C-alpha positions, -999 to +999 in steps of 0.1 A: -085-342-184-087-380-184-080-383-221-051-358-218-035-378-189-039-410-208-021-396-239+007-382-217+012-415-200+013-433-234+040-408-245+060-414-213+058-452-217+068-449-254+097-427-243+110-453-218+107-480-244+126-459-269+153-452-244+157-489-237+161-497-274+185-468-279+206-481-250+210-515-267+219-498-300+245-476-282+261-505-264+264-527-294+276-498-317+302-486-293+316-521-287+318-526-325+341-496-329+374-506-345+404-508-321+408-519-286+416-499-254+441-525-242+460-524-275+458-486-278+476-481-244+501-509-248+510-501-284+516-524-314+545-542-297+523-555-268+523-592-262+490-611-264+493-621-227+496-584-217+466-574-238+446-603-224+455-594-189+443-558-193+411-570-210+404-594-181+410-566-155+386-543-174+360-570-179+363-569-217+367-607-219+331-612-208+303-620-233+287-589-248+252-596-234+267-601-199+285-567-201+253-550-214+232-561-184+260-553-160+262-518-176+224-513-177+221-524-140+247-499-130+230-471-150+197-478-133+215-474-099+232-442-111+265-459-117+278-451-152+309-472-147+347-465-144+367-447-170+393-470-186+418-442-191+415-427-156+416-461-140+447-470-159+463-436-150+455-442-113+470-477-114+503-464-129+506-434-106+493-452-075+468-425-068+430-426-064+415-392-065+379-405-070+380-391-106+381-426-121+343-429-123+326-418-155+301-397-135+330-377-120+343-370-154+310-361-171+295-340-143+316-308-148+315-312-186+278-317-187+274-286-165+295-266-191+274-279-220+241-270-202+255-235-195+263-231-232+228-244-242+211-220-218+231-190-231+223-200-267+186-205-259+185-171-241+197-155-274+182-177-300+146-181-288+136-144-284+156-135-315+138-162-336+104-153-324+109-116-330+123-123-365+093-146-372+068-120-360+084-093-381+086-115-411+049-123-408+040-087-403+061-076-433+056-107-454+066-106-491+087-074-485+124-069-488+128-075-450+110-108-453+131-120-482+163-109-466+154-126-433+146-159-451+179-157-472+199-150-440+184-178-419+184-204-448+221-195-455+230-200-419+213-233-415+227-246-448+263-239-438+283-264-418+288-256-381+325-255-384+323-230-413+301-207-393+324-210-363+355-201-383+336-172-400+327-158-365+363-164-353+376-144-382+353-114-378+347-113-340+381-126-327+408-119-353+398-089-374+377-074-346+389-088-312+356-086-294+354-122-280+381-148-274+385-174-300+391-202-275+366-211-248+390-223-221+364-225-193+376-237-159+362-241-124+361-210-103+358-186-132+334-157-127+300-156-145+311-127-166+343-144-178+324-176-184+298-157-204+324-139-225+343-170-234+310-188-243+297-161-266+313-173-299+301-209-295+267-196-284+265-173-315+275-202-337+247-224-323+223-195-325+229-192-363+223-229-367+190-231-348+174-197-356+161-207-390+138-235-378+122-215-350+119-183-371+103-200-401+079-220-379+069-188-361+064-170-394+044-199-410+022-204-379+013-167-377+006-163-414-016-195-413-038-178-387-040-144-403-070-155-425-090-167-395-123-150-388-113-137-353-082-121-369-104-104-394-127-092-366-097-078-347-087-059-378-122-045-383-120-032-348-091-010-359-063-027-341-028-022-355-012-050-374+014-055-347-012-057-320-033-082-340-003-105-344+012-102-309-021-103-290-043-125-311-023-146-336+009-154-316-009-170-286-029-193-308+002-203-328+022-214-297+017-252-301+039-256-333+063-229-320+068-246-287+073-279-305+101-266-327+117-247-298+119-279-277+134-298-307+160-272-312+168-271-274+174-308-277+198-301-306+217-276-284+226-305-260+231-333-285+245-314-315+273-294-298+301-318-306+315-300-336+312-265-320+328-276-288+357-292-307+363-260-328+363-237-298+380-263-275+350-258-252+353-282-222+318-297-226+304-332-230+309-331-268+346-325-264+348-353-238+330-376-262+355-370-291+385-374-268+371-407-254+364-421-289+400-414-298+414-435-269+386-461-270+374-453-235+342-473-239+324-465-206+327-428-212+316-430-248+286-451-238+276-427-210+279-396-234+258-413-260+232-423-234+231-387-221+226-373-256+198-398-263+181-392-229+182-354-234+168-357-270+140-381-259+131-360-228+129-328-248+109-345-276+085-358-249+083-323-235+074-309-269+047-336-273+032-329-239+033-291-243+016-295-277-011-317-261-017-292-232-018-263-256-045-280-277-080-268-265-097-297-282-079-321-260-081-300-228-119-294-232-134-323-251-171-321-260 
C-alpha cells in the first residue's frame, strides 16, 4: 500500500498546484473583462470623480497583484469577499441584511446546483450503465446501433437545443413537467424534484453518451479474456457472464468517466440553468458577469474549478485503488 499512498499524495499535491495556477488565471481573466462596475452602475454620464470614488471604496484602485493576494488570503480563510452589487444596494437603501457577502449569495445557489446534479446523476448513471451492458450484450444488433445513434445524437446537439426540444414535447405539447424551474426556499422535496426534472433530463441526455459508450467498450474489451471464456464454457448465461464477471473488472475506466461527467454536471450547467431560469450557481454567474460583479464572478469560477479538479482527483484515486497491480504489487 506504500506505493499506492505515494501515488495518491502526488495526485493531491498536483491538484493543489493546479488549483493555485487556476486561481491566478481566474483572477487575471476576470479583471481583464471589458467594462467596469463603477461605470456600469453610474451610467455613461458619470463624472470621473464619481467613478474614481466608487473604485476607491471598492478597492479597485489597488494594483492587480495586491488585490490578488488580498483575495487569495480571504479565500484561504473562507472569506470570498463582498458582492459589489449587494454592497451598493445596501449603501443606497441604508440596510445591511448580511447578504452582501459573496458566500451568502452563493450558498443557496450552490445547494440548488448540487441538488440538480444529484438528481441528474441518479438518473444518468444507472441508465448509462444499463444501456452500456445491453449494448455490449447485443452488440452489432439493431438495438446496439440504435443506442449508439441516439446517444451520439444527444451529445452532438447543443444543450439549449435539447432543452428547447424537451420543453416543446414535455411542457408545451404534453404538459407533464413545468418549463420554468422557479425553485425557492421552503419548497417541498416533491415540488423541487418536479421543477428540476426538465433540466435534469437535459443534462442526462448530454452525459449519457460518454458513460454508456465507455461501459460498452470496457465490457466488450473483456469478453475475449480467458476467464470470460471459462465462464461461458460453464454454461452461464450471457447476461450473467457480463454482469457477474465482466462488469466488475471493467469498473476502473467506467468509474473514471462517471467522475468526469459528474464534474461536468457541476461546472457545465450554465446554459441549462439559464434556459430553464434555474436559480443555481450557473445562473448567478451569468447575472454577475452582466453587471461586472467581480467578486461573485471570481468565486463562481473558483468553485467550478475546485469541483472539476476534486472530481478529477477522485477519478484518479478510484482508478488507482481499483487497479490490483498497484494494490498488490509483486
